[in-house]
C-alpha positions in Angstrom: 69.8 126.4 164.1 67.2 123.5 163.1 69.8 122.9 160.2 72.5 122.2 162.7 70.3 120.0 164.7 69.6 118.0 161.4 72.9 117.8 160.8 73.9 116.7 163.7 71.0 113.9 163.7 72.0 112.8 160.5 75.7 112.3 161.1 74.7 110.8 164.5 72.5 108.1 162.7 75.4 107.6 159.8 77.8 107.0 162.5 75.6 104.7 164.3 74.8 102.6 160.9 77.9 102.2 160.2 79.1 100.9 163.7 76.0 98.9 163.8 76.8 97.5 160.2 80.2 96.4 160.9 79.3 94.6 164.0 76.3 92.9 162.2 78.8 92.3 159.1 81.7 90.5 161.5 79.4 88.7 163.9 77.6 87.0 161.8 80.3 86.0 159.1 79.5 88.4 156.2 83.4 89.9 156.7 86.2 88.7 157.3 89.3 90.1 158.6 92.5 89.6 156.0 94.2 87.1 158.8 91.3 84.9 158.9 91.9 84.2 155.4 95.4 83.6 155.5 94.5 81.1 158.2 91.8 79.5 156.1 94.3 79.0 153.1 97.2 77.9 155.4 94.5 75.2 156.7 93.3 74.0 153.4 97.0 73.9 152.1 97.8 71.5 155.4 94.6 69.2 154.5 95.6 69.1 151.2 99.3 67.8 151.4 97.5 65.4 154.6 95.0 63.9 152.1 97.9 63.2 149.4 100.2 61.3 152.6 97.3 59.3 153.8 96.4 58.2 150.1 99.7 57.1 149.8 99.8 55.1 153.3 96.5 53.6 152.2 97.9 52.9 149.0 101.0 51.0 150.4 98.9 49.1 152.9 96.5 47.9 150.2 99.7 46.9 148.1 101.0 45.0 151.1 98.3 43.3 152.2 98.2 45.2 155.1 94.5 44.9 156.8 95.9 45.7 160.5 93.4 47.9 162.5 95.2 51.4 162.9 92.2 53.5 164.2 92.0 54.3 167.9 94.1 55.3 170.7 96.2 52.5 171.2 97.4 52.7 167.2 98.5 56.6 167.5 102.1 55.7 167.4 101.9 53.3 164.2 99.7 56.1 162.5 102.6 58.9 163.5 105.1 56.4 161.8 103.2 55.8 158.7 103.0 59.6 158.4 105.9 60.6 159.0 106.8 58.0 156.3 104.5 59.4 153.7 104.7 63.0 154.4 106.1 64.6 151.3 108.5 67.1 152.0 108.2 70.3 149.4 110.6 72.0 147.2 112.8 73.9 149.7 112.0 72.3 152.8 114.3 69.8 154.5 111.6 67.6 156.1 107.6 67.7 155.8 105.7 69.9 158.3 105.0 68.6 161.6 101.3 69.8 161.0 101.1 67.8 157.8 102.1 64.8 159.4 99.8 65.3 162.3 96.7 65.6 160.0 97.7 62.7 158.0 97.9 60.9 161.3 94.5 62.3 162.1 93.2 61.1 158.7 94.3 57.7 159.1 92.7 57.2 162.6 89.0 57.0 160.5 
């Protein structure tokens, strides 16, 4: 009988330990789910494209000598229009990704 109780205790401790390890791992960010990684990759891809777009806009503005202030809420349509003009449509796409345009316009607000 002592062996059954010992085995029950060991199995119970192992199960509780595994549950606590998983809970602490996910809660503290030590473990990530695959869909979290996919979302992070997509966000990084959009940020990279938006950086290229905002660089193209800033280059165009400097070549044209445009020193107008496009920051703030009142200039959001001007930023969006510039972002739509300079956001690059990737191979196989008809137009630039709307998320890239938004991110580019947000980059121009700084």
